[in-house]
C-alpha positions in Angstrom: 24.9 151.1 88.2 27.2 148.4 89.5 30.6 147.9 87.9 29.4 144.4 87.0 26.7 145.9 84.9 29.1 148.2 83.1 31.7 145.7 82.0 31.6 144.0 78.7 32.8 140.4 78.8 35.7 139.1 76.7 37.4 136.7 79.1 39.9 133.9 79.2 37.8 130.8 79.2 38.6 127.4 80.7 37.4 125.0 78.0 37.3 121.3 77.8 36.9 118.4 75.4 33.5 116.9 75.4 34.8 113.3 75.7 34.9 111.8 79.2 38.4 110.4 78.8 39.9 113.6 77.3 43.4 115.0 77.3 44.3 117.7 79.8 42.1 120.8 80.1 43.3 123.6 77.8 43.1 127.3 78.0 41.6 129.4 75.1 39.3 132.3 74.5 35.6 131.5 74.0 32.0 132.3 74.8 29.4 130.0 76.4 25.8 129.9 75.2 23.0 131.1 77.5 19.7 129.6 78.4 16.9 131.2 76.4 14.2 132.8 78.5 10.7 131.2 78.2 8.9 134.4 79.1 8.5 137.7 77.3 11.7 139.8 77.7 10.4 142.8 79.6 13.5 143.5 81.6 17.2 142.4 81.5 19.8 143.0 84.2 22.9 141.4 85.8 23.8 140.9 89.4 27.0 139.7 91.2 27.0 136.6 93.3 29.3 133.7 94.2 29.4 129.9 94.0 31.7 127.0 94.8 33.1 127.5 91.2 34.0 131.1 91.6 32.2 134.5 91.7 30.0 135.2 88.8 27.7 137.8 87.3 24.3 136.4 86.8 22.2 137.5 83.8 18.4 137.7 84.0 16.0 138.2 81.1 12.3 138.1 81.3 12.4 137.5 85.0 14.4 134.3 84.5 18.0 133.5 85.4 19.5 132.6 82.0 23.3 132.5 82.4 26.5 133.8 83.8 29.6 135.8 83.0 32.8 135.6 85.0 33.9 138.0 87.8 36.6 140.4 86.7 39.5 138.4 85.0 38.5 135.0 86.4 38.3 131.8 84.3 34.6 131.0 83.7 34.6 127.4 84.8 32.4 125.2 82.5 30.3 124.0 85.5 29.0 127.6 86.1 27.3 127.5 82.7 24.9 124.9 84.1 23.8 127.0 87.1 20.8 128.5 85.3 19.7 125.1 84.3 20.1 123.9 87.9 18.0 126.8 89.3 15.3 126.0 86.8 15.5 122.2 87.2 12.3 120.3 86.7 13.0 118.2 89.8 13.1 121.2 92.2 11.1 120.7 95.4 8.3 123.2 95.0 6.4 122.9 98.2 6.7 121.5 101.7 6.1 117.8 101.4 5.5 114.9 103.8 5.8 111.2 103.2 2.3 109.8 103.0 2.9 107.1 105.7 4.4 109.6 108.0 1.6 112.1 107.5 -0.9 109.4 108.5 1.0 107.7 111.3 3.8 110.1 112.4 6.8 108.6 114.0 5.0 105.2 114.2 5.0 104.9 110.4 6.6 102.1 108.5 10.2 103.1 108.1 10.9 100.7 105.3 8.7 102.9 103.1 11.3 105.6 103.0 12.6 105.9 99.5 9.5 104.4 97.9 6.5 106.1 99.5 4.3 108.8 97.9 4.7 112.4 99.2 1.8 114.7 100.1 1.9 118.5 99.7 1.3 120.4 102.9 1.4 124.0 104.0 4.4 125.6 105.6 2.3 125.9 108.8 1.5 122.2 108.8 5.2 121.3 108.2 6.3 123.5 111.1 3.6 122.0 113.3 4.8 118.5 112.6 8.4 119.4 113.2 8.0 121.4 116.4 5.7 118.7 117.8 8.3 116.0 117.0 11.2 118.0 118.4 9.5 118.5 121.7 8.5 114.8 121.9 12.0 113.6 121.2 13.5 116.0 123.7 11.1 115.1 126.5 11.3 111.3 126.0 14.9 110.8 124.9 16.8 114.0 125.5 18.6 116.3 123.1 21.3 113.7 122.5 18.8 111.7 120.4 18.8 114.5 117.8 21.5 114.2 115.1 22.4 117.1 112.8 24.9 115.5 110.3 25.1 118.2 107.7 28.7 119.2 107.0 28.5 118.9 103.2 29.1 121.3 100.3 26.2 123.5 101.0 25.9 126.9 99.2 28.5 129.5 99.8 27.8 132.6 101.8 28.4 133.8 105.3 24.8 134.0 106.3 23.0 131.2 104.4 25.2 128.4 105.6 22.6 125.7 106.1 24.5 123.3 108.4 25.5 126.3 110.6 22.0 127.6 110.8 20.6 124.2 111.6 23.1 123.9 114.5 22.3 127.4 115.7 18.6 126.6 116.0 19.2 123.2 117.6 21.7 124.7 120.1 19.0 127.1 121.2 16.7 124.2 121.6 19.0 122.5 124.0 21.6 120.8 121.8 22.1 117.7 119.6 24.6 115.0 118.8 27.1 116.5 116.3 29.8 115.2 114.1 33.4 116.0 114.1 36.1 116.1 111.4 35.7 116.3 107.7 34.5 113.6 105.3 37.0 114.5 102.6 40.2 114.6 104.6 39.5 112.9 108.0 42.6 110.7 108.0 45.0 113.5 107.0 43.6 116.2 109.3 43.7 113.8 112.3 47.3 112.4 111.8 49.1 115.6 110.7 48.6 117.6 113.9 50.5 114.8 115.6 53.3 115.1 112.9 53.6 118.8 112.2 51.2 120.5 114.7 48.9 121.7 111.9 45.9 120.3 110.0 47.9 121.0 106.8 45.1 120.1 104.3 43.4 123.5 104.6 46.5 125.5 105.6 48.3 128.1 103.5 50.8 126.6 101.0 54.2 127.9 99.8 53.4 130.6 97.2 53.3 129.5 93.6 55.8 132.2 92.5 58.5 130.6 94.7 57.7 127.2 93.1 58.0 128.6 89.6 61.3 130.2 90.5 63.0 127.6 92.7 61.5 124.2 92.3 63.3 121.7 90.0 61.0 118.7 90.5 57.3 118.4 91.4 55.9 115.1 92.6 52.2 114.9 92.0 51.2 112.1 94.4 47.5 111.4 93.6 46.9 115.1 92.8 45.0 116.4 89.8 45.5 120.2 89.9 43.6 121.1 86.8 40.4 119.3 87.7 40.1 120.0 91.4 41.2 123.6 91.4 37.9 124.4 89.7 36.2 124.4 93.1 36.5 125.8 96.6 34.6 125.8 99.9 34.7 129.6 99.5 34.5 130.9 95.9 38.0 130.2 94.4 39.8 132.8 92.3 41.5 130.2 90.1 44.9 131.8 90.5 46.4 128.3 90.1 45.5 128.1 86.4 47.9 130.9 85.4 50.5 129.3 87.6 50.0 125.9 85.9 50.3 127.5 82.5 53.5 129.1 83.5 54.7 125.8 85.0 54.3 124.2 81.7 56.4 126.8 80.0 59.2 126.4 82.6 59.8 122.8 81.5 60.4 121.5 85.0 60.5 117.8 85.9 57.0 116.6 86.8 56.3 113.1 88.0 52.7 111.9 88.6 52.3 108.9 90.8 48.8 107.7 90.3 46.9 104.7 89.0 45.3 106.9 86.3 46.8 109.4 83.9 45.3 112.6 85.1 44.4 115.7 83.1 47.2 117.5 84.9 49.8 114.9 84.1 48.9 114.9 80.5 48.8 118.7 80.2 52.2 119.0 81.9 53.8 116.1 80.0 54.5 114.5 83.3 56.2 111.2 83.8 53.4 108.8 84.7 54.0 106.2 87.4 50.9 104.0 87.3 51.1 102.6 90.9 48.9 99.8 92.2 46.1 101.5 94.2 46.6 101.7 98.0 50.3 100.9 97.9 51.6 104.5 98.1 53.3 104.0 101.5 55.2 101.0 100.3 56.7 103.1 97.4 57.4 106.0 99.8 59.3 103.7 102.1 61.4 102.3 99.3 62.3 105.9 98.2 63.2 106.6 101.8 65.3 103.4 101.9 67.2 104.5 98.7 67.8 108.0 100.2 69.2 106.5 103.3 71.3 103.7 101.7 72.8 106.0 99.1 73.4 108.8 101.6 71.1 111.2 99.8 69.3 112.3 102.9 69.9 115.4 105.1 71.0 114.1 108.5 71.5 117.6 109.8 68.0 118.6 109.1 66.6 115.5 110.7 68.7 116.1 113.8 67.7 119.8 114.2 64.1 119.9 113.0 62.6 116.4 113.7 62.3 113.8 116.4 62.0 110.0 116.0 63.9 109.2 112.9 66.1 107.0 115.0 63.0 105.0 116.0 61.7 104.9 112.4 65.0 103.8 110.9 65.1 100.2 112.4 61.6 99.6 110.8 62.8 101.0 107.4 65.9 98.6 107.5 63.8 95.6 108.6 65.4 95.2 112.0 62.0 95.4 113.9 59.9 93.2 111.6 62.4 91.3 109.5 61.3 93.0 106.3 63.7 95.5 104.8 61.8 98.2 102.8 63.9 98.0 99.7 62.8 99.0 96.2 62.8 95.3 95.3 60.4 94.7 98.2 58.2 97.6 97.0 58.2 96.4 93.4 56.2 93.3 94.3 53.6 95.4 96.1 53.4 98.5 94.0 53.9 97.1 90.5 56.6 99.8 89.9 60.1 98.5 89.0 62.8 98.8 91.6 65.0 100.7 89.3 62.3 103.3 88.6 61.8 103.8 92.4 65.6 104.3 92.8 65.6 106.8 89.9 62.8 108.8 91.4 64.6 108.9 94.8 67.8 110.2 93.1 65.8 112.8 91.1 64.1 114.1 94.3 67.5 114.4 96.0 69.2 116.0 93.1 67.6 119.4 93.2 64.8 121.3 94.9 61.7 119.1 95.2 58.1 119.9 96.1 55.8 117.0 96.9 52.2 117.9 96.1 49.9 115.4 97.6 46.2 115.0 96.7 43.6 114.0 99.3 42.7 110.7 97.5 45.6 108.8 98.9 44.4 109.2 102.5 40.9 107.9 101.5 42.2 104.3 101.8 42.5 101.7 104.6 45.2 103.0 107.0 45.0 106.4 105.2 46.8 108.1 108.0 50.1 106.6 106.9 50.5 108.2 103.4 50.5 111.9 104.7 52.8 111.0 107.5 55.2 109.3 105.1 55.1 112.3 102.7 56.2 114.5 105.5 58.9 112.0 106.5 60.2 112.0 102.9 60.3 115.8 102.7 62.2 115.8 106.0 64.8 113.4 104.8 65.3 115.6 101.7 65.9 118.5 104.2 64.1 121.1 102.1 61.1 121.9 104.3 61.1 125.7 104.9 63.2 126.4 101.7 61.7 128.3 98.7 60.1 125.8 96.4 60.9 122.7 98.5 59.0 120.6 101.0 55.5 119.3 100.8 51.9 120.6 100.3 48.6 119.0 100.7 46.3 121.6 99.1 47.8 122.7 95.7 45.0 120.8 94.0 42.2 122.6 95.7 40.9 126.2 95.7 44.1 127.6 94.3 46.2 126.5 97.2 49.5 128.3 96.9 48.0 131.6 95.7 49.7 134.6 97.5 47.6 135.9 100.4 46.2 139.4 100.4 46.5 141.9 103.2 42.8 141.7 104.1 40.4 141.6 107.1 38.6 138.5 108.0 35.0 138.2 107.0 33.1 136.4 109.8 29.8 134.6 109.3 26.8 133.6 111.4 27.7 131.5 114.4 26.2 128.1 115.4 26.8 129.0 119.1 27.6 126.6 121.8 26.2 123.1 121.9 25.0 122.0 125.4 25.4 118.3 124.2 29.1 117.4 124.0 28.7 114.1 122.1 30.5 114.3 118.7 30.8 111.4 116.2 33.6 111.1 113.6 31.5 111.9 110.6 33.5 110.3 107.8 32.8 106.7 108.8 30.4 106.6 111.6 26.9 107.7 110.5 25.5 104.3 109.5 27.4 102.7 112.4 25.9 105.3 114.8 22.4 104.5 113.7 22.8 100.7 113.7 24.7 100.3 116.9 23.5 102.6 119.7 25.6 102.1 122.8 28.7 100.9 120.9 32.0 102.4 122.1 34.6 103.2 119.5 38.2 104.6 119.6 38.9 107.9 118.0 42.2 109.8 118.3 42.9 108.8 121.8 39.4 109.0 123.1 36.5 106.6 123.6 33.2 107.6 122.1 29.9 106.0 122.9 27.1 106.1 120.3 23.9 107.6 121.6 20.4 106.4 120.5 19.4 108.6 117.6 15.6 109.1 117.1 15.6 112.2 114.8 17.9 113.2 111.9 17.8 116.7 110.4 19.9 117.2 107.3 20.3 120.6 105.7 22.7 121.4 102.8 23.9 118.0 101.8 23.2 114.7 100.1 24.4 111.8 102.4 22.5 109.2 100.3 25.0 109.9 97.6 28.4 110.4 99.3 28.2 108.0 102.3 29.8 104.6 101.8 28.0 101.2 101.5 24.6 102.4 100.3 22.7 99.2 101.3 24.1 99.3 104.9 23.1 103.0 105.0 19.5 102.3 103.8 19.3 99.7 106.6 20.5 102.3 109.1 18.2 105.0 107.6 15.2 102.9 108.8 16.2 103.3 112.4 15.3 106.9 113.4 11.7 107.8 114.1 11.8 111.0 112.0 14.0 112.3 109.2 13.8 115.9 108.1 15.6 117.3 105.1 16.0 120.9 103.8 16.6 120.4 100.1 16.4 122.2 96.7 15.9 119.1 94.6 14.5 115.7 94.8 17.8 114.0 95.6 17.9 110.5 97.0 18.3 111.9 100.5 15.0 113.9 100.0 13.3 110.8 98.7 14.3 108.9 101.9 13.0 111.6 104.2 9.8 112.0 106.1 9.4 115.8 106.0 11.0 117.7 103.1 11.3 121.5 103.2 12.0 123.3 99.9 15.1 125.5 100.3 15.9 128.1 97.7 19.2 128.6 95.8 22.0 131.0 96.1 20.5 133.0 93.3 17.2 133.6 95.3 18.7 135.4 98.3 21.2 138.0 99.4 24.5 137.1 101.1 28.2 138.1 101.3 31.4 136.1 100.8 35.2 136.2 100.4 37.4 135.2 97.4 39.1 132.9 98.2 39.8 131.0 101.5 43.6 131.1 100.7 43.9 134.6 99.3 41.0 136.7 100.8 41.7 139.1 98.0 38.0 140.2 97.6 34.9 140.6 99.6 32.0 140.1 97.2 28.3 141.0 97.3 26.0 138.1 96.7 22.9 139.8 95.4 19.5 138.1 95.0 19.2 137.5 91.3 15.6 136.3 91.1 12.7 136.0 93.6 12.4 132.5 95.2 10.7 130.0 92.9 7.6 128.2 94.0 7.2 128.2 97.8 10.9 127.8 98.5 12.5 129.7 101.4 16.0 130.4 102.6 17.4 128.1 105.3 17.7 131.2 107.5 14.0 132.0 107.2 13.1 128.3 107.7 15.1 128.1 111.0 13.9 131.5 112.1 10.3 130.4 111.6 11.0 127.2 113.6 12.7 129.2 116.3 9.7 131.5 116.6 7.4 128.4 117.3 9.9 127.1 119.8 10.1 130.4 121.7 13.6 131.7 120.9 13.2 133.7 117.8 14.8 136.8 119.2 17.9 134.8 120.2 18.1 133.2 116.8 17.8 136.4 114.8 19.5 138.8 117.3 17.0 141.3 115.9 18.5 141.2 112.4 16.9 140.3 109.1 18.9 139.1 106.1 20.4 142.4 105.1 20.9 143.3 108.7 23.2 140.3 109.1 25.1 141.1 105.9 25.7 144.7 107.0 26.8 143.4 110.4 29.4 141.0 108.9 30.7 143.9 106.7 31.0 146.3 109.6 33.1 143.8 111.6 35.4 143.5 108.5 35.6 147.3 108.4 36.8 147.5 112.0 39.5 144.9 111.3 40.5 146.8 108.1 40.9 150.0 110.2 43.4 148.2 112.5 45.3 147.1 109.4 45.3 150.6 108.0 43.2 149.4 105.0 40.4 151.5 103.5 37.0 150.0 102.9 34.1 151.8 101.3 30.7 152.3 103.1 28.4 149.3 102.9 26.2 151.2 100.4 29.1 151.8 98.1 30.3 148.2 98.4 26.8 146.8 97.7 26.5 149.1 94.6 29.9 148.2 93.2 29.7 144.5 94.1 33.1 144.0 95.6 36.0 145.3 97.6 39.6 144.4 96.5 42.5 144.1 98.8 46.2 144.4 98.0 48.6 141.4 97.7 52.0 142.4 99.2 55.1 141.4 97.4 56.4 139.5 100.4 53.2 137.3 100.2 54.4 136.1 96.8 57.6 134.9 98.3 56.0 133.2 101.3 57.4 129.8 102.2 55.6 127.3 104.5 57.7 126.6 107.6 60.1 129.3 106.6 60.1 130.8 110.0 60.4 127.4 111.7 63.5 126.6 109.6 65.1 129.9 110.5 64.6 129.5 114.2 62.9 126.3 115.4 63.3 127.5 119.1 61.4 130.8 118.6 59.0 129.3 116.1 58.2 125.8 117.4 55.5 123.6 115.7 52.4 122.7 117.6 53.6 119.2 118.4 54.6 118.1 121.9 58.3 118.3 120.9 57.9 121.6 118.9 59.4 119.7 115.9 58.3 117.4 113.1 57.5 114.1 114.7 58.5 111.1 112.6 57.8 109.0 115.7 54.9 110.1 117.9 55.0 109.3 121.6 51.4 110.4 121.8 50.2 107.8 119.3 52.5 105.2 120.9 50.5 105.7 124.1 47.2 104.9 122.3 48.5 101.4 121.5 46.4 101.1 118.4 47.0 97.9 116.5 46.1 99.6 113.2 48.1 102.9 113.6 51.7 102.4 114.8 53.7 105.4 116.3 55.7 105.9 113.1 54.7 105.7 109.4 54.4 102.1 108.2 53.1 99.9 105.4 49.9 98.1 106.6 48.2 95.8 104.2 44.7 97.2 103.2 41.6 95.1 103.9 41.1 94.9 100.1 43.7 95.4 97.4 45.1 93.7 94.4 47.7 91.9 96.4 45.2 90.2 98.7 43.6 86.8 98.5 40.2 88.5 98.0 41.4 89.7 94.6 41.1 86.2 93.2 37.3 86.5 93.6 37.1 90.3 92.9 39.9 91.0 90.4 39.5 94.8 89.9 40.4 97.6 92.2 37.8 100.3 91.9 38.7 104.0 92.3 36.1 106.7 92.8 37.8 110.0 92.1 36.0 113.4 92.0 34.3 114.2 88.7 35.3 116.9 86.3 31.9 118.3 85.6 30.2 118.0 89.0 30.8 118.9 92.6 30.1 115.6 94.1 26.4 115.1 93.2 25.8 118.8 92.6 25.0 119.7 88.9 24.2 116.1 88.0 20.7 117.2 87.3 21.7 119.6 84.5 22.6 119.4 80.9 26.2 118.8 81.9 25.4 115.1 81.9 25.4 115.1 78.1 29.2 115.8 78.3 30.1 112.8 80.3 27.4 110.2 80.5 27.5 107.1 78.2 24.2 105.4 77.4 22.7 107.6 80.2 25.0 106.0 82.8 28.0 107.1 84.7 31.1 106.0 82.7 33.6 103.5 83.9 37.2 103.7 82.8 38.7 100.4 81.9 42.1 99.5 80.4 41.9 98.1 76.8 43.6 94.8 77.8 41.0 94.3 80.6 38.1 95.2 78.3 39.3 92.7 75.7 39.7 90.0 78.3 36.1 90.5 79.5 34.6 91.0 76.1 33.6 94.6 76.9 33.5 97.1 74.1 33.3 101.0 74.1 29.9 102.2 75.3 28.8 98.8 76.6 26.6 98.9 79.7 28.2 96.9 82.4 27.5 95.8 86.0 30.0 96.4 88.7 29.5 94.4 91.9 30.7 92.8 95.0 29.2 91.4 98.2 28.0 94.9 99.3 26.0 95.8 96.2 25.9 96.5 92.5 25.6 99.3 90.0 25.4 99.9 86.3 27.8 102.0 84.3 28.9 102.3 80.7 32.4 101.5 79.4 35.0 104.0 78.3 38.0 102.1 77.2 41.2 104.0 77.8 44.9 103.4 78.4 44.8 106.3 80.9 44.0 103.7 83.6 46.4 100.9 84.6 45.4 97.2 84.1 43.4 95.7 86.9 42.0 99.0 87.9 38.7 100.6 86.9 37.4 104.1 87.8 33.9 105.4 88.4 33.6 109.0 89.4 31.7 109.6 92.6 28.5 111.7 92.7 26.1 110.1 90.2 22.6 110.4 91.6 21.4 107.1 93.2 18.8 105.4 91.1 17.7 102.0 92.6 15.9 99.5 90.3 13.8 98.7 93.4 13.2 102.0 95.2 13.7 101.8 99.0 14.8 98.2 99.0 18.1 97.0 100.6 20.1 95.2 97.8 18.7 97.2 94.9 20.9 97.8 92.0 21.7 101.4 91.0 20.7 101.9 87.4 22.6 105.2 87.0 26.1 104.5 88.5 26.4 105.7 92.1 29.7 104.1 93.1 28.9 103.9 96.8 26.8 100.8 96.3 30.1 98.8 96.5 32.3 100.9 98.8 33.3 99.9 102.3 31.9 101.7 105.4 35.0 101.1 107.5 37.3 103.6 109.3 40.8 104.2 108.2 42.0 103.2 111.7 41.1 103.8 115.4 43.0 107.0 115.2 41.0 109.0 112.6 38.0 106.8 111.6 38.2 108.4 108.1 36.5 107.0 105.0 38.2 104.5 102.8 36.3 105.1 99.6 39.3 104.1 97.4 39.8 100.7 99.1 37.4 98.6 97.0 37.6 95.3 95.1 34.9 94.4 92.5 33.9 92.3 89.6 32.7 93.7 86.3 30.6 92.1 83.5 28.8 93.1 80.4 25.1 93.7 80.9 22.8 91.5 78.7 19.6 92.9 77.2 18.1 96.3 77.1 19.2 98.5 80.0 16.5 99.8 82.3 15.4 103.4 82.1 17.2 105.9 84.4 14.8 107.5 86.8 17.2 109.2 89.2 15.9 112.7 88.3 12.2 111.9 88.4 10.4 113.4 91.5 8.6 110.9 93.7 4.9 110.1 93.3 2.6 112.8 94.7 5.1 115.6 94.2 
């Protein structure tokens, strides 16, 4: 019997208030209710598995997955309690389905019927026949470059059943495809920071929490909500950060939250809230830098020894290059933050050991490269980079960044292999642009990229018709390809806009293996199949293996391994690495029975400081930049001569913001932060909606003064709109959002009042009806989801019925 099955569960529980605009998340003991089985209880058991919300023990009764318990001493994140509901969702895709028009006419069908057409059930064999025939046609007529595999989304965890990787593996063996590059979430930051520090930073190891608790005097939360976003991870998180945050509260350190909204974290930690005007972060950072310089509070020796380019940045800061001195008084007019407050923050940062914890939201704005660059510049001026508890970090709000790293082997997963086609498109901005403008040449990080003509899209493991910007432009673009294939578990908007839909199964219906977590690697965990696949669903691995068989390269795709064969293979590689590290690992059979392997966390790991070695000896431990130092001025970027990304950090006016002329027509700045009870659009089709929806819509936060001015009352259904589109939401009136700003969390399922039509209104509250599909700059081409101006008005009459979760006709 597995250890998971032996353990009774009395755990610390991460609980929440049911209101949408609640105070900070609290920590208290408790028990969550389970789903009741609908079938006779003939057998009950529990199995370990893993999710984006942590590793869990899944409970089965009467053959049905009914609920979860937490892994070991983890916090049972509330979202995990909806996983059973998600597996058993009524809008699961049960069988292979083909859009009626496509089944009749194939690639010649009417593309405008996507999103509104009926679907017809077909056999797996028929679906495979249609797909293989179309793949061969596209390859022969247009070449492999005409195939686009855009999936890089939050697919299920697991080293084998990684849908985007498996899709790429199959297409690579077929001769290749047009791929994407970058990361939708952090494209701007991950592109600029290698020029500045030589590292991506946003997914890199952070200074360990124990050193922060011991040495840090002041923490600046710049657009970072640690409580909310540490619930999740690309690999299953261990939620180490929550104990650290609880201890941080006890230590009574100075916490400053610079954010247009009062976050759960700021409220929980009693932080000083600085409600900055959205998209003006860099202006405030420059004013802080100006104060540090003018009041001689900066570390000149650090700048001389560890950085290059401050001498070229300084004339800009002092206004000698553009005639505008970046004083606190200058910044006050832009940011809405008083000059004296800015000066006070600068002096506080210089007074003791300061850690700047940046969220990713501030780089999802027009010219989003500038904020991360300026944060590094501020930290360099303070001279504390490489000291315990000082410097900067870009991942403390995600997957327990800052948790001490274990002494553990790596756990590799299945490989996509090499792509014979070398065309890669910056994913965060360019998908609609790619489809609408074949042949167009764009700039990207010093390169020129030409868009190919795309005739077939295959998406596996994601929901682009939720997260992509400017939905109406996307629907127009989505009509261009001949064929769209989607592997999906549920009838999402992406599935409804597809031609061929293949029913994928869930994490709980297959075996896999994973690590906890990407920052600590403290555990390797077994992901055991909890229940048999429902309906006719299959794993993505089996789907792509079946396609590979019909295309003639099954043996190369599988390498002679079935599901358990791959899992044992990954484990055996980890065993070999462990032996080199003098670590003991049990046999695979012992591991699979127990459910996990735990690795030690060395004491020195708890004292680890980012850039500590660089600070001790920058000659022997150079950074990955051309100079080997922090680059406040980049000669590389200077050579690109981009008009929207200068060679040093700078304030560049966003295309839309409250200080622009456009604000006279669209007076509200709309933010679209990540939700508390979803992972993007995942889990929106569960009972969790009852915790946050208002009048069956996504809530919109609005300041009381703004609500009064526009005659909006609590729970009123409203329309949010601009020239790009419109959506419905329901009002939550709260002083946790600054005046002139409204907030709609991203990820609500798209629900058009006129299915498939360009210009339809979303009845449910998908925020991307109004967002801009524009790149951050020629450097990164990242998304600018938080650069949005809108109008808002009360909806008159009876709101239309929400149908986002209703399967299409014929299914």
